[in-house]
C-alpha positions as CSV (number, residue, x, y, z in Angstrom):
1,M,-49.0,31.6,41.2
2,G,-47.9,28.0,40.9
3,L,-48.2,25.7,37.9
4,Y,-51.6,24.3,38.9
5,E,-53.0,27.7,39.4
6,D,-51.7,28.8,36.0
7,A,-53.2,25.7,34.4
8,K,-56.6,26.2,36.0
9,L,-56.8,29.8,34.8
10,I,-55.8,28.8,31.3
11,W,-58.5,26.1,30.9
12,E,-61.2,28.1,32.6
13,R,-60.7,31.0,30.3
14,A,-60.4,28.8,27.2
15,I,-63.7,27.1,27.9
16,A,-65.4,30.4,28.6
17,S,-64.1,31.7,25.3
18,A,-65.7,28.8,23.4
19,L,-69.2,29.1,24.8
20,P,-71.7,29.3,21.9
21,D,-73.8,32.3,23.3
22,A,-72.2,35.1,21.3
23,A,-71.7,33.0,18.2
24,V,-75.3,31.7,18.0
25,A,-76.6,35.3,18.6
26,R,-74.4,36.5,15.7
27,A,-75.7,33.8,13.4
28,L,-79.3,34.5,14.2
29,E,-78.8,38.1,13.1
30,E,-78.5,36.8,9.6
31,A,-81.6,34.7,9.7
32,D,-85.0,35.6,8.2
33,F,-87.8,33.6,9.8
34,S,-90.6,35.9,8.5
35,G,-93.8,34.1,7.6
36,G,-94.8,30.5,8.3
37,K,-94.0,28.4,11.3
38,L,-90.7,28.2,13.0
39,V,-89.7,24.9,14.6
40,L,-86.5,24.6,16.7
41,V,-84.5,21.4,16.9
42,A,-81.2,21.3,18.9
43,A,-79.0,18.3,19.3
44,G,-75.6,17.7,20.9
45,K,-73.7,18.3,24.1
46,A,-74.2,22.1,23.7
47,A,-77.8,21.8,22.6
48,W,-79.4,23.3,25.7
49,Q,-77.0,26.3,25.8
50,M,-77.6,27.0,22.1
51,A,-81.3,26.6,22.4
52,K,-81.4,29.0,25.4
53,V,-79.7,31.7,23.3
54,A,-82.2,31.2,20.5
55,S,-85.1,31.2,23.0
56,D,-84.0,34.4,24.6
57,R,-83.6,36.2,21.3
58,L,-86.6,34.8,19.4
59,G,-89.1,34.3,22.2
60,N,-92.7,33.6,21.0
61,R,-91.5,33.5,17.4
62,I,-90.6,29.8,18.0
63,D,-93.8,27.8,17.6
64,S,-92.4,24.5,19.0
65,G,-89.2,22.5,19.3
66,V,-87.2,19.7,20.7
67,V,-83.8,19.8,22.5
68,V,-81.8,16.7,23.1
69,T,-78.5,16.7,25.0
70,K,-76.4,14.5,27.1
71,Y,-77.4,13.4,30.6
72,G,-76.6,16.2,33.1
73,H,-76.2,18.9,30.3
74,A,-79.6,20.4,30.4
75,G,-80.0,23.6,32.5
76,G,-83.8,23.6,33.0
77,D,-87.0,24.2,31.1
78,L,-87.2,26.5,28.1
79,P,-90.5,28.1,27.0
80,G,-92.4,26.0,24.5
81,L,-89.5,23.5,24.0
82,E,-89.3,19.8,24.9
83,I,-86.0,19.1,26.8
84,W,-84.6,15.6,26.5
85,E,-81.4,14.1,28.0
86,A,-80.1,11.0,26.3
87,G,-77.2,8.5,26.0
88,H,-73.6,9.4,24.8
89,P,-71.4,8.0,23.3
90,V,-73.7,5.1,22.7
91,P,-77.3,6.1,21.8
92,D,-80.1,4.8,24.1
93,E,-83.9,4.7,24.2
94,N,-84.1,8.4,25.1
95,S,-82.0,9.2,22.0
96,F,-84.4,7.4,19.8
97,R,-87.6,8.8,21.5
98,A,-86.3,12.4,21.4
99,T,-85.3,12.1,17.8
100,E,-88.7,10.7,16.9
101,R,-90.3,13.7,18.6
102,A,-88.0,16.0,16.5
103,V,-88.9,14.2,13.3
104,N,-92.6,14.4,14.1
105,A,-92.2,18.2,14.8
106,V,-91.0,18.9,11.2
107,K,-93.4,16.6,9.4
108,G,-95.9,18.4,7.2
109,L,-94.1,21.7,7.2
110,G,-94.6,23.8,4.1
111,E,-92.5,25.9,1.7
112,G,-93.0,29.0,3.8
113,D,-92.0,27.4,7.1
114,H,-88.6,27.3,8.8
115,V,-86.5,24.9,10.9
116,L,-83.8,26.4,13.2
117,F,-81.4,23.5,13.6
118,L,-78.8,23.9,16.3
119,L,-76.1,21.3,16.1
120,S,-73.1,20.4,18.3
121,G,-70.8,17.6,18.9
122,G,-72.3,14.5,20.5
123,G,-75.2,14.7,18.2
124,S,-74.3,11.4,16.5
125,A,-75.4,9.5,19.5
126,L,-78.0,11.9,20.9
127,F,-79.9,12.5,17.6
128,E,-80.6,9.1,16.1
129,Q,-83.4,7.2,14.4
130,P,-81.8,4.0,13.2
131,I,-82.6,2.1,10.1
132,C,-81.2,-1.1,11.5
133,T,-82.3,-2.3,14.9
134,P,-81.3,-0.2,18.0
135,E,-79.4,-3.2,19.3
136,Q,-77.4,-3.5,16.1
137,L,-76.6,0.2,16.1
138,Q,-75.5,0.1,19.8
139,D,-73.3,-2.9,19.1
140,I,-71.7,-1.3,16.0
141,T,-71.1,2.0,17.9
142,G,-69.4,0.0,20.7
143,Q,-67.2,-1.8,18.3
144,L,-66.1,1.4,16.6
145,L,-65.3,3.1,19.9
146,Q,-63.2,0.2,21.1
147,C,-61.2,-0.4,17.9
148,G,-59.5,3.0,17.8
149,A,-61.4,4.4,14.8
150,D,-61.3,8.2,14.5
151,I,-64.5,10.3,14.6
152,V,-64.6,10.7,10.8
153,E,-64.5,6.9,10.3
154,I,-67.1,6.3,13.0
155,N,-69.5,8.9,11.5
156,T,-69.0,7.5,7.9
157,I,-70.4,4.2,9.2
158,R,-73.2,5.7,11.4
159,K,-74.6,7.9,8.6
160,R,-75.6,4.9,6.6
161,L,-77.4,3.3,9.5
162,S,-79.6,6.3,10.3
163,K,-82.8,7.9,9.0
164,V,-81.6,11.4,10.1
165,K,-77.8,11.5,9.5
166,G,-75.9,12.2,6.3
167,G,-78.3,15.0,5.2
168,R,-81.4,12.9,5.7
169,F,-82.9,15.1,8.4
170,A,-82.9,18.1,6.0
171,Q,-84.7,15.9,3.5
172,L,-87.4,15.2,6.1
173,C,-87.8,18.9,6.7
174,A,-88.3,19.8,3.0
175,P,-89.8,21.8,1.6
176,A,-89.3,23.9,4.7
177,K,-86.1,25.9,4.8
178,V,-83.5,24.8,7.4
179,F,-81.3,27.4,9.0
180,S,-78.5,25.4,10.5
181,V,-76.1,26.7,13.2
182,V,-73.2,24.3,13.9
183,L,-70.7,24.3,16.7
184,S,-67.7,22.3,15.5
185,D,-66.2,19.4,17.5
186,I,-64.2,17.8,14.6
187,V,-60.7,18.8,13.5
188,G,-60.9,20.8,10.3
189,D,-64.6,21.6,10.7
190,P,-66.0,19.1,8.1
191,L,-69.7,20.1,8.2
192,D,-70.9,16.7,6.9
193,M,-69.1,14.9,9.7
194,I,-70.0,17.0,12.7
195,A,-72.7,15.0,14.5
196,S,-72.8,13.0,11.3
197,G,-74.2,15.9,9.3
198,P,-78.0,15.6,9.6
199,A,-78.5,18.7,7.5
200,Y,-75.5,18.7,5.2
201,P,-74.7,16.9,2.0
202,D,-72.5,13.8,2.6
203,S,-69.1,13.7,1.1
204,S,-68.3,10.2,2.1
205,T,-69.0,7.2,-0.1
206,C,-70.3,3.6,0.3
207,E,-66.8,2.3,-0.7
208,E,-65.3,4.3,2.1
209,A,-67.8,2.9,4.6
210,L,-67.2,-0.7,3.5
211,G,-63.5,-0.1,3.6
212,I,-63.7,1.1,7.2
213,A,-65.7,-2.0,8.2
214,E,-63.0,-4.2,6.7
215,K,-60.1,-2.2,8.1
216,Y,-61.3,-2.7,11.7
217,G,-62.8,-6.2,11.2
218,L,-66.3,-5.1,12.3
219,R,-68.8,-7.8,13.0
220,L,-71.7,-7.0,10.8
221,E,-74.9,-8.8,10.0
222,D,-75.8,-9.1,6.3
223,G,-78.6,-6.5,6.6
224,V,-76.2,-4.0,8.0
225,K,-73.6,-4.6,5.3
226,K,-76.3,-4.0,2.8
227,L,-77.1,-0.6,4.4
228,L,-73.4,0.4,4.2
229,G,-73.8,0.0,0.4
230,E,-76.7,2.5,0.1
231,E,-75.7,6.0,-0.8
232,T,-76.5,9.2,1.2
233,P,-77.8,12.6,-0.1
234,K,-75.1,14.5,-2.1
235,E,-77.2,17.7,-2.7
236,L,-79.6,19.6,-0.5
237,G,-81.4,22.7,-1.7
238,N,-83.2,23.8,1.4
239,V,-80.4,24.4,3.9
240,E,-78.3,27.4,4.9
241,T,-75.4,26.6,7.3
242,H,-73.4,28.7,9.6
243,I,-70.4,27.4,11.6
244,T,-70.0,29.1,14.9
245,G,-66.9,27.8,16.7
246,S,-64.0,25.4,16.7
247,V,-60.9,24.2,18.6
248,R,-59.0,27.2,17.2
249,Q,-60.8,29.4,19.7
250,L,-59.6,27.2,22.5
251,C,-56.0,27.4,21.3
252,A,-56.2,31.2,20.8
253,S,-57.6,31.8,24.3
254,A,-54.9,29.5,25.9
255,Q,-52.2,31.4,23.9
256,E,-53.5,34.8,25.2
257,T,-53.7,33.7,28.8
258,C,-50.3,32.0,28.8
259,R,-48.8,35.2,27.4
260,E,-50.5,37.2,30.2
261,L,-49.0,34.8,32.8
262,G,-45.5,35.4,31.5
263,Y,-45.1,32.3,29.3
264,R,-43.8,32.3,25.8
265,P,-46.7,30.5,24.1
266,L,-46.5,28.3,21.0
267,V,-49.5,26.7,19.4
268,L,-48.1,23.4,18.1
269,T,-51.3,22.4,16.3
270,D,-55.0,22.6,16.3
271,R,-55.3,19.3,14.5
272,L,-54.0,16.8,16.9
273,T,-55.5,13.4,15.9
274,C,-53.1,10.7,17.0
275,I,-53.3,8.0,19.8
276,A,-53.8,9.8,23.1
277,R,-50.9,8.1,25.0
278,D,-48.5,8.9,22.0
279,A,-49.5,12.6,22.2
280,G,-48.8,12.7,25.9
281,A,-45.4,11.1,25.5
282,L,-44.5,13.5,22.8
283,L,-45.6,16.6,24.7
284,A,-43.7,15.4,27.8
285,G,-40.6,14.8,25.7
286,L,-40.7,18.4,24.5
287,A,-40.2,19.5,28.1
288,A,-36.6,18.3,27.8
289,A,-35.8,20.1,24.6
290,G,-32.8,22.5,24.9
291,H,-34.6,25.7,24.0
292,I,-37.2,25.1,26.8
293,A,-34.6,26.3,29.4
294,D,-34.6,29.9,27.9
295,G,-37.6,30.9,30.1
296,P,-41.2,30.0,30.9
297,I,-42.8,28.4,27.9
298,A,-46.2,27.0,27.1
299,L,-46.8,24.4,24.3
300,I,-50.4,24.3,23.2
301,A,-52.2,21.5,21.2
302,G,-55.8,21.3,20.2
303,G,-57.7,18.5,18.5
304,E,-59.1,15.1,19.4
305,T,-57.0,12.1,20.1
306,V,-58.2,8.5,20.1
307,V,-57.9,5.6,22.5
308,K,-57.7,2.0,21.6
309,L,-59.2,-0.1,24.3
310,T,-57.0,-3.0,25.5
311,G,-58.2,-3.2,29.1
312,K,-61.4,-2.9,31.2
313,G,-60.6,0.2,33.3
314,L,-62.2,3.6,33.3
315,G,-61.0,6.7,31.6
316,G,-61.0,9.0,28.6
317,R,-58.6,10.2,25.9
318,N,-57.6,13.3,27.9
319,Q,-56.9,11.4,31.0
320,E,-54.8,8.9,29.0
321,L,-52.9,11.7,27.4
322,A,-52.1,13.3,30.7
323,L,-51.1,10.0,32.4
324,A,-48.8,9.1,29.5
325,A,-47.2,12.5,29.9
326,A,-46.6,12.0,33.6
327,K,-44.2,9.2,32.7
328,G,-42.1,11.5,30.6
329,L,-42.2,14.3,33.1
330,E,-41.1,12.2,36.0
331,G,-38.6,14.0,38.2
332,R,-38.7,17.2,36.2
333,K,-39.4,20.2,38.4
334,G,-41.2,23.2,37.1
335,A,-43.1,21.3,34.4
336,A,-46.8,20.3,34.3
337,L,-49.4,19.3,31.7
338,F,-53.1,19.3,31.5
339,S,-55.5,17.9,28.9
340,I,-59.3,18.6,28.9
341,G,-62.4,18.0,26.9
342,S,-64.1,21.4,26.3
343,D,-67.6,19.9,27.0
344,G,-66.6,19.0,30.6
345,T,-66.7,15.2,30.1
346,D,-64.0,12.8,29.0
347,G,-65.1,9.4,28.0
348,P,-67.7,7.7,30.2
349,T,-66.5,9.6,33.3
350,D,-67.4,12.7,35.4
351,A,-64.0,14.3,34.7
352,A,-63.1,16.7,31.9
353,G,-59.5,15.5,31.8
354,G,-56.3,15.3,33.8
355,Y,-53.4,17.3,35.3
356,V,-50.0,15.9,36.0
357,D,-46.5,17.2,36.9
358,G,-43.0,15.9,37.6
359,Q,-44.1,14.3,40.9
360,T,-47.2,12.4,39.6
361,A,-45.4,9.2,38.5
362,A,-43.5,8.9,41.8
363,R,-46.7,9.4,43.8
364,L,-48.4,6.7,41.8
365,R,-45.5,4.3,42.4
366,Q,-45.8,4.9,46.1
367,L,-49.4,3.7,45.8
368,G,-48.2,0.6,44.0
369,L,-49.3,1.8,40.5
370,E,-47.1,1.7,37.4
371,I,-48.2,4.0,34.6
372,D,-47.6,1.4,31.8
373,A,-49.8,-1.1,33.6
374,V,-52.5,1.5,34.2
375,L,-52.5,2.5,30.5
376,A,-52.6,-1.1,29.4
377,D,-55.8,-1.5,31.4
378,N,-57.2,1.9,30.2
379,D,-57.7,2.8,33.9
380,S,-56.4,6.4,33.9
381,Y,-59.4,7.7,35.8
382,H,-58.8,5.7,39.0
383,A,-55.0,6.4,38.9
384,L,-55.4,10.1,38.5
385,E,-58.1,10.2,41.1
386,K,-55.7,8.7,43.7
387,V,-53.2,11.6,43.1
388,D,-55.8,14.4,42.8
389,G,-55.1,14.7,39.1
390,L,-58.6,14.7,37.7
391,I,-60.0,17.9,36.3
392,R,-63.7,18.3,37.0
393,T,-65.5,21.3,35.5
394,G,-69.1,19.9,35.2
395,A,-71.0,20.3,31.9
396,T,-69.7,23.5,30.3
397,G,-72.3,24.3,27.6
398,T,-69.9,24.0,24.7
399,N,-68.1,21.3,22.8
400,V,-65.2,22.2,20.5
401,N,-62.7,19.4,20.8
402,D,-59.9,19.1,23.4
403,L,-57.1,21.3,24.7
404,A,-53.7,20.1,26.0
405,V,-51.1,22.5,27.4
406,L,-47.5,21.8,28.6
407,L,-46.2,24.4,31.0
408,V,-42.5,24.8,31.8
409,R,-41.2,27.3,34.3
410,P,-37.4,26.6,34.7
411,E,-37.2,29.0,37.7
412,L,-39.3,26.5,39.7
413,G,-36.6,23.8,39.1
């Protein structure tokens, strides 16, 4: 097979390995929902898939529930459950309405009742009931996304502007017991930061939140600044939490497939958190390292990079990473790189990420496009689209960070 065919098999298998089905089923084997009511609440990009597993296993034991996921990520009706699609990465009216339905569903539950809470990445936008005005929340979310703040910094702010984040949803469920199953989309799996930790004690502080606001020069009204100074729950006595997956699974699957395809695989990191274009340039630079020529090699990196918006184009962090790598790979035969978001979407686009090789830069130049100018305008989507470099998987049903793989086959040079 060629480089593209190798790459496609690697990312397809990696995504399949990270689907939450088996992991959720295993977690539910440890749950005791005997007696009382059982309410299901699922939030995040993988919410529908996780809820389907629970519905298939628990059936009529679920009394009611609410599922909220990103537009295009729901797979149909589920018995007895309300299915909502809402805005991401900026919450919208459907986010607020769906969350209100979830909050109402857990009101009045007693000590013998249970809440099955299925949480995945994207929940910070999808599962939201703001304390400030919706307009203020949307504006602050937009500022944080544009300034280059990482996901932990963003969620540290968002927790303090919400009635359901930072452990507050678990408080609303009390005295009912919350059985929380979490699919991790944050490097290092910090449970209080995944989807802003609606059912986990918050480790961040007011001082940290105010420091982040100052660091990025956020424009905040006085009422919002006051909210950043109000502390979140530090202890919760009604929650049992099970983490079901992470980016490590993506990397392990990629490593196994690369080995099967004849590459010598090396996982560089599963904690990649730098600027997307810097990561792309670094990975491309490694293709020129002396030891690469020893034979086919695959360099694997998992994590979640960030993009600082300087232009008005369209794209996402994986597309920026790939396009930046194309510059460093220019003219190099037998080398290619792909970067994908495991959920199937990258930024506000319909692509999961991008694929480039040693010819991508030259093909763009023939079309009158220079990579540096495209990156300055954050328009990686349209550039990659012109050279068939977009990876489109559709909604995958999981969300465990991103995967980037550099493939080098010297025999093709």
